[in-house]
C-alpha positions as CSV (number, residue, x, y, z in Angstrom):
1,X,143.4,-172.6,1.7
2,X,143.5,-173.4,-2.1
3,X,143.5,-169.7,-2.9
4,X,145.0,-166.9,-0.9
5,X,145.4,-163.1,-1.1
6,X,148.3,-161.1,0.2
7,X,150.0,-157.8,-0.5
8,X,153.6,-156.9,-0.8
9,X,154.2,-153.2,-0.9
10,X,151.7,-151.8,-3.4
11,X,151.1,-155.0,-5.3
12,X,148.5,-157.6,-4.4
13,X,149.0,-161.3,-5.1
14,X,146.3,-164.0,-5.6
15,X,148.0,-167.3,-5.3
16,X,146.5,-170.6,-6.5
17,X,147.8,-173.4,-4.2
18,X,145.8,-176.6,-4.5
19,X,148.3,-179.4,-5.2
20,X,149.0,-181.3,-7.3
21,X,147.5,-179.4,-10.3
22,X,145.5,-176.5,-9.0
23,X,142.4,-178.2,-10.2
24,X,139.2,-176.4,-9.0
25,X,135.8,-177.3,-7.6
26,X,133.1,-175.2,-6.1
27,X,135.0,-174.6,-2.8
28,X,138.1,-173.4,-4.8
29,X,135.9,-171.0,-6.8
30,X,134.4,-169.6,-3.6
31,X,137.9,-168.9,-2.3
32,X,139.0,-167.4,-5.6
33,X,136.0,-165.0,-5.5
34,X,136.8,-164.0,-1.9
35,X,140.5,-163.4,-2.9
36,X,139.3,-161.2,-5.8
37,X,137.1,-159.2,-3.5
38,X,140.0,-158.7,-1.0
39,X,142.1,-157.4,-3.8
40,X,139.4,-155.0,-4.9
41,X,138.9,-153.6,-1.4
42,X,142.6,-153.3,-0.6
43,X,143.2,-149.6,-0.9
44,X,147.0,-150.1,-0.7
45,X,147.1,-152.4,-3.7
46,X,147.5,-150.6,-7.0
47,X,147.9,-153.7,-9.2
48,X,147.2,-157.4,-8.7
49,X,149.1,-160.5,-9.9
50,X,147.4,-163.9,-10.2
51,X,150.0,-166.6,-9.9
52,X,150.5,-170.3,-9.1
53,X,152.4,-171.8,-6.2
54,X,153.2,-174.8,-8.4
55,X,156.1,-175.1,-10.7
56,X,154.3,-177.7,-12.8
57,X,150.8,-176.3,-13.2
58,X,149.3,-172.8,-13.3
59,X,146.1,-174.8,-13.2
60,X,144.8,-177.9,-15.0
61,X,141.3,-176.6,-14.8
62,X,138.2,-178.1,-13.4
63,X,138.3,-181.3,-11.3
64,X,137.0,-183.7,-13.9
65,X,136.4,-186.4,-11.3
66,X,134.2,-184.0,-9.4
67,X,132.3,-183.3,-12.7
68,X,131.6,-187.0,-13.0
69,X,130.3,-187.3,-9.4
70,X,128.2,-184.1,-9.5
71,X,124.7,-183.7,-11.0
72,X,124.2,-181.4,-13.9
73,X,122.6,-178.9,-11.6
74,X,125.7,-179.0,-9.3
75,X,128.0,-178.5,-12.2
76,X,126.0,-175.6,-13.5
77,X,126.0,-174.0,-10.0
78,X,129.9,-174.1,-10.1
79,X,130.0,-172.6,-13.6
80,X,127.6,-169.8,-12.5
81,X,129.8,-169.1,-9.5
82,X,133.0,-169.1,-11.6
83,X,131.3,-166.7,-14.2
84,X,130.3,-164.3,-11.5
85,X,133.6,-164.3,-9.6
86,X,135.8,-163.9,-12.7
87,X,133.5,-161.2,-14.2
88,X,134.3,-159.0,-11.2
89,X,137.8,-158.5,-12.5
90,X,136.7,-156.4,-15.5
91,X,135.0,-153.9,-13.2
92,X,137.8,-153.5,-10.6
93,X,139.8,-150.3,-11.5
94,X,143.1,-152.1,-11.0
95,X,145.1,-154.0,-13.6
96,X,145.2,-157.7,-13.0
97,X,148.1,-159.6,-14.5
98,X,148.2,-163.4,-14.8
99,X,151.7,-164.7,-14.3
100,X,151.7,-168.0,-16.1
101,X,154.8,-170.1,-15.4
102,X,153.5,-173.6,-16.3
103,X,150.7,-175.6,-17.9
104,X,147.3,-173.9,-18.0
105,X,144.5,-176.0,-19.4
106,X,140.7,-175.6,-19.6
107,X,139.5,-173.5,-16.7
108,X,143.1,-172.8,-15.7
109,X,143.7,-170.9,-18.9
110,X,140.2,-169.3,-18.6
111,X,141.2,-167.9,-15.2
112,X,144.2,-166.2,-16.9
113,X,142.0,-165.0,-19.7
114,X,139.8,-163.2,-17.2
115,X,142.8,-161.0,-16.2
116,X,143.7,-157.8,-18.1
117,X,147.2,-159.0,-19.1
118,X,148.9,-162.3,-19.3
119,X,152.7,-162.7,-18.9
120,X,154.2,-166.0,-19.7
121,X,157.5,-167.9,-19.0
122,X,159.6,-169.6,-21.6
123,X,159.8,-173.3,-21.2
124,X,158.3,-176.7,-22.0
125,X,154.6,-176.5,-21.0
126,X,151.3,-176.1,-22.7
127,X,148.1,-174.0,-22.8
128,X,144.8,-175.0,-24.3
129,X,141.0,-175.4,-24.0
130,X,140.5,-179.1,-24.5
131,X,136.9,-179.3,-23.4
132,X,135.6,-180.4,-26.8
133,X,137.6,-183.7,-26.4
134,X,135.4,-184.3,-23.3
135,X,132.2,-183.6,-25.1
136,X,131.9,-180.2,-23.5
137,X,132.7,-176.5,-24.3
138,X,135.0,-174.1,-22.5
139,X,132.5,-173.1,-19.8
140,X,134.5,-170.8,-17.6
141,X,134.4,-167.9,-20.1
142,X,136.7,-169.3,-22.7
143,X,134.2,-169.1,-25.6
144,X,133.8,-165.4,-24.9
145,X,137.2,-164.2,-23.7
146,X,139.5,-166.1,-26.0
147,X,137.9,-164.8,-29.3
148,X,137.9,-161.2,-27.8
149,X,141.6,-161.6,-27.1
150,X,143.0,-163.3,-30.2
151,X,140.2,-163.1,-32.8
152,X,137.4,-165.6,-33.8
153,X,139.2,-167.9,-36.3
154,X,142.2,-168.6,-34.1
155,X,140.1,-169.0,-31.0
156,X,137.7,-171.4,-32.8
157,X,140.6,-173.4,-34.1
158,X,142.0,-173.9,-30.6
159,X,138.6,-174.7,-29.0
160,X,137.1,-177.1,-31.6
161,X,140.3,-179.1,-32.0
162,X,141.3,-178.9,-28.3
163,X,144.8,-178.3,-29.6
164,X,147.5,-177.3,-27.1
165,X,150.1,-174.7,-27.7
166,X,153.5,-173.9,-26.2
167,X,154.5,-170.5,-24.8
168,X,156.1,-169.2,-28.1
169,X,152.9,-170.0,-30.0
170,X,150.9,-168.4,-27.2
171,X,152.9,-165.2,-27.7
172,X,152.4,-165.4,-31.4
173,X,148.7,-165.9,-31.0
174,X,148.4,-162.9,-28.5
175,X,147.4,-165.2,-25.7
176,X,150.5,-163.9,-23.9
177,X,151.2,-160.2,-23.9
178,X,154.9,-160.7,-22.8
179,X,157.1,-163.8,-22.7
180,X,160.1,-163.8,-20.3
181,X,162.8,-166.3,-19.4
182,X,161.4,-168.5,-16.7
183,X,163.9,-167.3,-14.1
184,X,162.9,-163.7,-14.8
185,X,159.1,-164.1,-15.0
186,X,158.3,-163.2,-11.4
187,X,160.7,-160.3,-11.2
188,X,159.6,-158.8,-14.6
189,X,155.9,-159.2,-13.8
190,X,156.5,-157.5,-10.4
191,X,158.4,-154.6,-12.1
192,X,155.5,-154.0,-14.5
193,X,153.0,-154.2,-11.6
194,X,155.1,-151.8,-9.5
195,X,155.2,-149.3,-12.4
196,X,151.4,-149.3,-12.5
197,X,150.9,-149.3,-8.7
198,X,153.3,-146.4,-8.3
199,X,151.8,-144.5,-11.2
200,X,148.6,-142.5,-11.7
201,X,146.5,-145.4,-10.3
202,X,143.2,-143.6,-10.6
203,X,143.8,-142.7,-14.2
204,X,145.0,-146.2,-15.0
205,X,141.9,-147.7,-13.4
206,X,139.7,-145.3,-15.4
207,X,141.4,-146.3,-18.6
208,X,140.7,-150.0,-17.8
209,X,137.1,-149.3,-17.1
210,X,136.6,-147.1,-20.2
211,X,138.0,-149.9,-22.4
212,X,136.0,-152.7,-20.8
213,X,132.7,-150.8,-20.6
214,X,132.9,-149.3,-24.1
215,X,134.6,-151.9,-26.3
216,X,131.3,-153.7,-27.2
217,X,129.3,-150.6,-27.4
218,X,128.7,-148.4,-30.5
219,X,131.4,-145.8,-30.8
220,X,129.1,-142.9,-29.8
221,X,128.3,-144.7,-26.5
222,X,132.0,-145.6,-26.0
223,X,133.0,-142.0,-26.3
224,X,130.3,-141.0,-23.9
225,X,131.7,-143.5,-21.4
226,X,135.2,-142.0,-22.0
227,X,133.8,-138.5,-21.1
228,X,132.1,-139.8,-18.0
229,X,135.4,-141.3,-16.7
230,X,137.8,-138.5,-17.7
231,X,135.7,-135.6,-16.2
232,X,136.4,-136.4,-12.5
233,X,140.1,-136.9,-13.3
234,X,140.6,-133.2,-14.3
235,X,139.8,-132.2,-10.7
236,X,141.8,-135.0,-9.1
237,X,145.1,-134.8,-7.4
238,X,146.8,-137.1,-9.9
239,X,146.1,-134.8,-12.9
240,X,147.2,-131.8,-10.9
241,X,150.5,-133.5,-10.0
242,X,151.0,-134.9,-13.5
243,X,150.3,-131.6,-15.3
244,X,152.4,-129.6,-12.8
245,X,155.3,-132.0,-13.1
246,X,155.1,-131.7,-16.9
247,X,155.2,-127.9,-16.9
248,X,158.0,-127.9,-14.2
249,X,160.0,-130.5,-16.2
250,X,160.2,-133.0,-13.4
251,X,159.1,-136.6,-12.7
252,X,155.6,-136.8,-11.2
253,X,155.3,-138.2,-7.7
254,X,151.9,-140.0,-7.3
255,X,152.8,-141.8,-4.1
256,X,152.4,-138.9,-1.7
257,X,149.1,-137.5,-2.9
């Protein structure tokens, strides 16, 4: 399989494994969607890491040769599938972290942008959305997610020029949330994911949903969404444990609820 899902402890892993460059086509996107749904349904996974099995490519994006062979209708069918599959992540009450260790171009970077957080490795590799150099636009969510992440001017600059940036610039531009030495990336990403998975996972999931559902709404509607999501938490086991632990001056234990 080009994409697979597995869980280790309380952390789920979606691994891209389509040598040599993790380029994707329709079948790849079908498998990615299935992996995302497995992660969503896995009640033992409190956080999810999207990673690559390759040391050279996170993903080089869409298979351009397949684009040239396909009809416009077939290409649009793949884009619609990719949009639907990646959009699922925003509505899953678990934090998804893209663990980017190597080159991510076009749709490869767009897969990372669909995640909630992006952690990168130091090193000599590049990220970018070069579709304009092919006479296209970033069609796997890039024109929407990149401006939301880094702001409109910076995103436009990267997209209209097709310019590639290295990991240090990716951190400066806020494409990356954290940048670690390459040999530490997997361990540090796992530590972060473990901290979420072993924390108040229902509250963390509600925070993610509140942000995603409210960020593009008027403030009054956003606050309404916040109230809708916090109300059930007050009666939940996590809040009872967290508040009790605070008053008793001890560390909360959310794993045995």
